[in-house]
C-alpha positions as CSV (number, residue, x, y, z in Angstrom):
1,M,-18.6,14.8,-49.9
2,R,-16.9,17.9,-51.3
3,D,-19.0,20.2,-49.1
4,T,-18.1,18.2,-46.0
5,L,-14.4,18.4,-46.8
6,L,-14.6,22.1,-47.2
7,I,-16.5,22.6,-43.9
8,A,-13.8,20.5,-42.2
9,L,-11.0,22.6,-43.7
10,Y,-12.6,25.9,-42.8
11,A,-13.3,24.7,-39.2
12,F,-9.7,23.4,-38.9
13,A,-8.2,26.6,-40.2
14,G,-10.2,28.7,-37.8
15,A,-9.4,26.5,-34.8
16,A,-5.7,26.2,-35.8
17,A,-5.4,30.0,-35.8
18,A,-7.0,30.2,-32.4
19,G,-4.7,27.4,-31.1
20,A,-1.6,29.1,-32.4
21,A,-2.6,32.4,-30.8
22,G,-3.3,30.5,-27.5
23,A,0.1,28.8,-27.6
24,G,1.8,32.1,-28.0
25,A,-0.1,33.6,-25.1
26,L,0.8,30.6,-22.9
27,R,4.5,31.0,-23.8
28,L,4.3,34.7,-22.8
29,I,2.7,34.0,-19.4
30,R,4.5,30.8,-18.6
31,R,6.0,32.3,-15.5
32,R,2.7,33.7,-14.2
33,S,0.1,32.2,-12.0
34,L,-1.6,28.9,-12.8
35,T,-5.0,30.8,-12.8
36,A,-3.9,32.8,-15.9
37,S,-2.7,29.6,-17.7
38,L,-6.1,27.9,-17.0
39,A,-8.0,30.9,-18.3
40,V,-5.9,31.0,-21.5
41,V,-6.5,27.2,-22.0
42,A,-10.3,27.6,-21.5
43,A,-10.3,30.7,-23.8
44,V,-8.4,28.8,-26.5
45,G,-10.9,26.0,-26.5
46,V,-13.9,28.4,-26.8
47,V,-12.2,30.7,-29.2
48,A,-11.1,27.8,-31.4
49,M,-14.7,26.6,-31.5
50,L,-16.0,30.1,-32.2
51,A,-13.4,30.7,-35.0
52,G,-14.2,27.4,-36.6
53,T,-17.9,28.0,-36.4
54,L,-17.7,31.5,-37.8
55,A,-15.4,30.4,-40.6
56,V,-17.8,27.8,-41.7
57,A,-20.8,30.1,-41.3
58,W,-19.2,32.8,-43.4
59,A,-18.2,30.3,-46.0
60,M,-21.8,28.9,-46.2
61,F,-23.2,32.5,-46.3
62,L,-25.6,32.0,-43.4
63,S,-28.2,34.7,-42.8
64,R,-27.4,37.5,-40.4
65,H,-30.0,36.2,-38.0
66,D,-28.5,32.6,-38.0
67,L,-25.0,34.0,-37.7
68,T,-26.0,36.2,-34.7
69,V,-27.6,33.2,-33.0
70,V,-24.5,31.1,-33.4
71,T,-22.2,33.8,-32.2
72,T,-24.3,34.5,-29.2
73,V,-24.4,30.9,-28.2
74,V,-20.6,30.5,-28.5
75,A,-20.0,33.8,-26.7
76,M,-22.1,32.7,-23.7
77,A,-20.2,29.4,-23.6
78,A,-17.0,31.4,-23.7
79,V,-18.1,33.5,-20.7
80,V,-19.1,30.5,-18.6
81,S,-15.9,28.6,-19.5
82,L,-13.7,31.6,-18.6
83,V,-15.5,32.1,-15.3
84,T,-15.2,28.4,-14.4
85,A,-11.5,28.4,-15.4
86,L,-10.8,31.4,-13.2
87,L,-12.6,29.9,-10.2
88,L,-10.9,26.5,-10.7
89,G,-7.5,28.3,-11.1
90,R,-8.0,30.3,-7.9
91,W,-8.8,27.1,-6.0
92,V,-5.8,25.2,-7.4
93,V,-3.5,28.2,-6.7
94,A,-4.8,28.4,-3.1
95,R,-4.1,24.7,-2.6
96,S,-0.7,25.1,-4.1
97,R,0.1,28.0,-1.7
98,E,-1.0,26.0,1.3
99,L,1.2,23.2,0.1
100,T,4.1,25.7,-0.3
101,D,3.6,27.0,3.3
102,A,3.5,23.4,4.6
103,A,6.7,22.5,2.7
104,R,8.5,25.6,4.1
105,S,7.7,24.4,7.6
106,F,9.7,21.2,7.4
107,G,12.4,23.0,5.4
108,D,12.9,25.0,8.6
109,A,13.5,21.8,10.6
110,G,9.8,21.4,11.4
111,A,7.5,18.5,10.5
112,F,5.5,18.5,7.4
113,A,1.7,18.6,7.8
114,A,-0.4,18.2,4.6
115,P,-3.2,20.8,4.2
116,H,-6.7,19.6,5.0
117,G,-9.4,19.4,2.4
118,P,-9.7,18.0,-1.1
119,A,-7.0,18.4,-3.6
120,T,-6.2,17.3,-7.2
121,A,-4.6,14.0,-7.7
122,E,-1.2,15.6,-8.6
123,L,-1.2,17.8,-5.5
124,D,-2.3,14.9,-3.3
125,A,0.6,12.8,-4.7
126,L,3.0,15.7,-4.1
127,S,1.7,16.0,-0.5
128,R,2.5,12.3,0.1
129,E,6.0,12.7,-1.4
130,L,6.6,15.7,0.8
131,A,5.4,13.8,3.9
132,A,7.8,10.9,3.1
133,T,10.6,13.3,2.5
134,S,9.9,15.0,5.8
135,A,10.1,11.7,7.6
136,R,13.4,10.8,6.0
137,L,14.8,14.2,6.9
138,A,13.7,13.8,10.5
139,E,15.4,10.4,10.6
140,S,18.5,12.0,9.0
141,R,18.6,14.8,11.6
142,E,18.2,12.2,14.4
143,R,21.1,10.2,13.0
144,E,23.2,13.3,12.6
145,R,22.5,14.3,16.3
146,A,23.4,10.8,17.4
147,L,26.6,10.8,15.4
148,E,27.6,14.3,16.7
149,K,27.0,13.1,20.2
150,S,29.1,10.0,19.5
151,R,31.9,12.2,18.1
152,R,31.9,14.4,21.1
153,E,32.1,11.5,23.4
154,L,34.9,9.9,21.4
155,V,36.9,13.1,21.5
156,A,36.5,13.3,25.2
157,W,37.3,9.7,25.8
158,I,40.3,9.6,23.5
159,S,41.6,12.8,25.1
160,H,41.5,11.2,28.5
161,D,42.9,7.9,27.3
162,L,45.9,9.7,25.7
163,R,46.5,12.2,28.5
164,T,46.7,9.5,31.2
165,P,49.4,7.2,29.7
166,L,51.3,10.2,28.4
167,A,51.5,11.7,31.9
168,G,52.7,8.3,33.2
169,L,55.3,8.0,30.4
170,R,56.6,11.5,31.2
171,A,56.9,10.7,34.9
172,M,58.7,7.4,34.2
173,A,61.0,9.1,31.7
174,E,61.9,11.8,34.2
175,A,62.5,9.3,36.9
176,L,64.9,7.3,34.6
177,E,66.6,10.5,33.5
178,D,67.1,11.7,37.1
179,G,68.3,8.3,38.2
180,V,65.7,7.9,40.9
181,A,63.9,4.9,39.5
182,A,64.0,2.0,42.0
183,D,63.7,-0.6,39.2
184,P,64.7,0.8,35.8
185,D,63.9,-2.5,34.0
186,R,60.3,-2.5,35.3
187,Y,60.0,1.2,34.2
188,L,61.2,0.3,30.7
189,R,58.8,-2.6,30.4
190,Q,55.9,-0.4,31.5
191,I,57.0,2.3,29.1
192,R,57.0,-0.2,26.3
193,T,53.5,-1.5,27.3
194,E,52.1,2.0,27.3
195,V,53.7,2.9,24.0
196,E,52.2,-0.3,22.4
197,R,48.8,0.6,23.7
198,L,49.1,4.1,22.4
199,N,50.2,2.7,19.0
200,D,47.2,0.4,18.9
201,M,44.9,3.3,19.7
202,V,46.4,5.5,17.0
203,G,46.1,2.6,14.5
204,D,42.4,2.1,15.4
205,L,41.8,5.8,14.9
206,F,43.6,5.7,11.5
207,E,41.6,2.6,10.4
208,L,38.3,4.2,11.5
209,S,39.1,7.4,9.6
210,R,39.7,5.5,6.4
211,I,36.4,3.6,6.9
212,H,34.5,6.8,7.4
213,A,36.2,8.4,4.4
214,G,35.4,5.4,2.2
215,T,39.1,4.9,1.4
216,L,39.6,1.6,3.1
217,P,41.7,-0.5,0.6
218,L,40.5,-4.0,0.2
219,S,42.2,-6.9,-1.6
220,P,39.5,-9.6,-1.8
221,A,40.7,-13.2,-2.2
222,R,38.9,-16.5,-2.1
223,I,39.6,-18.1,1.3
224,S,37.9,-20.7,3.6
225,L,36.2,-19.6,6.8
226,Y,37.8,-22.6,8.4
227,D,41.3,-21.3,7.9
228,L,40.2,-17.7,8.8
229,V,38.6,-18.8,12.1
230,G,41.5,-21.1,12.9
231,D,44.1,-18.3,12.6
232,A,41.9,-16.0,14.7
233,L,41.5,-18.6,17.5
234,A,45.2,-19.2,17.5
235,G,45.9,-15.5,17.8
236,A,43.4,-15.0,20.7
237,D,44.4,-18.1,22.7
238,P,47.1,-16.3,24.8
239,L,44.6,-13.7,25.9
240,A,42.0,-16.3,26.6
241,R,44.4,-18.3,28.8
242,E,45.3,-15.1,30.7
243,H,41.7,-14.5,31.5
244,G,40.8,-18.1,32.2
245,V,38.4,-18.3,29.3
246,R,37.9,-21.4,27.1
247,L,37.8,-20.9,23.3
248,V,35.6,-23.2,21.2
249,G,35.5,-23.4,17.4
250,D,34.0,-26.8,16.6
251,R,31.0,-25.5,14.6
252,V,32.9,-24.0,11.7
253,E,32.0,-25.2,8.2
254,P,34.7,-24.8,5.4
255,V,32.6,-22.3,3.5
256,P,34.4,-20.3,0.9
257,V,34.2,-16.5,1.0
258,E,35.8,-13.7,-1.0
259,V,37.1,-11.2,1.5
260,D,40.2,-9.3,2.4
261,G,41.9,-11.8,4.7
262,K,43.8,-9.2,6.7
263,E,40.8,-7.0,7.4
264,M,38.5,-9.9,8.1
265,S,41.1,-11.3,10.5
266,R,40.9,-7.9,12.3
267,V,37.1,-8.2,12.5
268,L,37.4,-11.7,14.1
269,G,40.2,-10.5,16.4
270,N,38.2,-7.5,17.6
271,L,35.2,-9.7,18.3
272,L,37.2,-12.3,20.1
273,V,39.1,-9.8,22.2
274,N,35.8,-8.1,23.1
275,A,34.2,-11.4,24.0
276,I,37.1,-12.7,26.1
277,R,37.4,-9.5,28.1
278,R,33.6,-9.5,28.8
279,T,33.4,-13.1,29.7
280,P,34.1,-14.1,33.4
281,A,36.8,-16.6,34.2
282,D,35.9,-20.3,33.5
283,G,33.5,-19.0,30.9
284,T,33.4,-20.0,27.2
285,V,33.6,-18.0,24.0
286,A,32.4,-20.0,21.0
287,V,33.0,-19.2,17.3
288,A,30.7,-20.7,14.6
289,A,30.5,-20.3,10.8
290,E,27.8,-21.7,8.6
291,R,25.7,-21.0,5.6
292,G,22.5,-18.9,6.1
293,P,19.6,-17.9,4.0
294,H,21.2,-14.5,3.2
295,G,24.9,-15.6,3.0
296,V,27.6,-16.9,5.3
297,V,27.0,-16.2,9.0
298,L,30.1,-15.9,11.2
299,S,29.2,-15.7,14.9
300,V,31.0,-15.1,18.2
301,T,29.1,-16.0,21.4
302,D,30.3,-14.9,24.8
303,G,29.2,-15.2,28.4
304,C,29.0,-11.5,29.3
305,G,25.5,-11.9,30.8
306,G,23.8,-9.9,28.1
307,I,23.6,-6.2,27.0
308,P,20.9,-3.9,28.2
309,E,18.2,-3.7,25.6
310,E,18.4,0.1,25.4
311,D,22.1,-0.2,24.6
312,L,21.8,-2.8,21.8
313,P,21.3,-0.2,19.0
314,R,24.5,1.6,20.1
315,V,26.8,-1.4,20.4
316,F,28.5,-0.6,17.0
317,D,28.6,3.2,17.5
318,T,31.9,4.9,17.6
319,G,33.1,5.4,21.1
320,W,30.6,3.0,22.8
321,R,32.2,1.0,25.6
322,G,29.3,-0.4,27.5
323,T,30.9,0.9,30.7
324,D,32.1,4.2,32.1
325,A,35.4,2.6,33.3
326,R,38.5,4.4,32.2
327,T,40.8,1.4,32.8
328,P,42.6,-0.1,29.7
329,P,40.3,-3.2,29.5
330,A,37.4,-0.8,28.6
331,G,39.3,0.1,25.5
332,A,38.7,3.2,23.4
333,G,35.3,2.1,22.1
334,L,36.6,1.7,18.5
335,G,36.8,-2.0,18.1
336,L,33.2,-2.8,17.3
337,A,32.8,0.4,15.1
338,I,35.8,-0.9,13.1
339,V,34.1,-4.3,12.8
340,R,30.9,-2.8,11.4
341,G,32.9,-0.6,9.0
342,I,35.0,-3.4,7.6
343,V,32.0,-5.8,7.3
344,E,29.9,-3.1,5.5
345,A,32.8,-2.4,3.2
346,H,32.6,-6.1,2.2
347,Q,28.8,-5.6,1.5
348,G,28.0,-7.5,4.6
349,R,26.1,-6.8,7.8
350,A,27.1,-6.9,11.5
351,S,24.5,-7.4,14.3
352,V,24.2,-8.4,17.9
353,R,21.5,-10.0,20.0
354,N,21.2,-11.3,23.6
355,I,21.1,-15.0,24.3
356,P,20.7,-16.8,27.7
357,G,23.8,-15.9,29.7
358,G,25.5,-13.7,27.2
359,C,25.2,-12.2,23.7
360,R,25.9,-13.3,20.1
361,F,27.7,-11.1,17.6
362,E,26.9,-12.1,14.0
363,V,28.7,-11.1,10.8
364,T,26.8,-12.0,7.6
365,L,29.0,-12.0,4.4
366,P,28.1,-12.7,0.8
367,T,28.8,-16.3,-0.3
368,A,31.7,-16.6,-2.8
369,E,30.6,-17.2,-6.3
370,V,31.4,-20.7,-7.7
């Protein structure tokens, strides 16, 4: 038992010395190639075995012949291990370089293509992650291009929408100033109408800027959708009468929600105004509110005839109008973008889909906690 313990101690001492030397070597070359690190690791294993064997052999006073045999066997194992480690290291490094080149390609706005051929489990997992990252970057670039296009269109449309009424206001003001206006009261009423429209447009722009900046102030309170819808229908009734559209709100459940009443009234108002303006005379705009599997669903259904399928994903984009008309009923293309921004600020979701004869806008909000 005592001899066995001594052998174990000598072997441990020799192997520990080799391991400590290998750890120091790895620290010195930690910034070098993976090939060198693998060679050092293989060398440490073989040298540790050699050191432990020699320590035990010397302590047991083996004959010179036996010591030579043991040393030769261990030395050959060391040579084979080092050659294998170098070959393996060169293969791993080559695969790593191929992966680096592939990663550089999608970093330069290209698409990531994983290198062909076998790879270690770690490199294969890294390739999959890089491929997923490349796909997300491509989607992000596409969204960025779409947003940039939307911003350019918005700037062009807003510039036109501001220039036209301002030119009219200037002409009417000059006519009044020069005393050549045939009907000054009509000019004043028209000026007031244009000023109110410009004020609404500036208000929408300010609201949208706060939404995009994430600074929209919300004051949530527990209210019933029945009261919210009732107030919105009362506010939209004059516009509906003017356009000959019938408003219906008989499918509204008194479901409680915790929302900012002012902002959510703006959401409903924008949806109703949009629906009334798109629905032909003698048409119907229906409002409904009910519990759904994912929260409370508030919907506005119109009779616009439907939205082209290719335009459905753009309905809530900033500046989207659904028409190239420059007349005031077309609006500035901000109403539905504001709807989505306010709803998402309430942790909800806004969507639209076509139905027979028109389309249905849905706002899904979290149910108020009991």
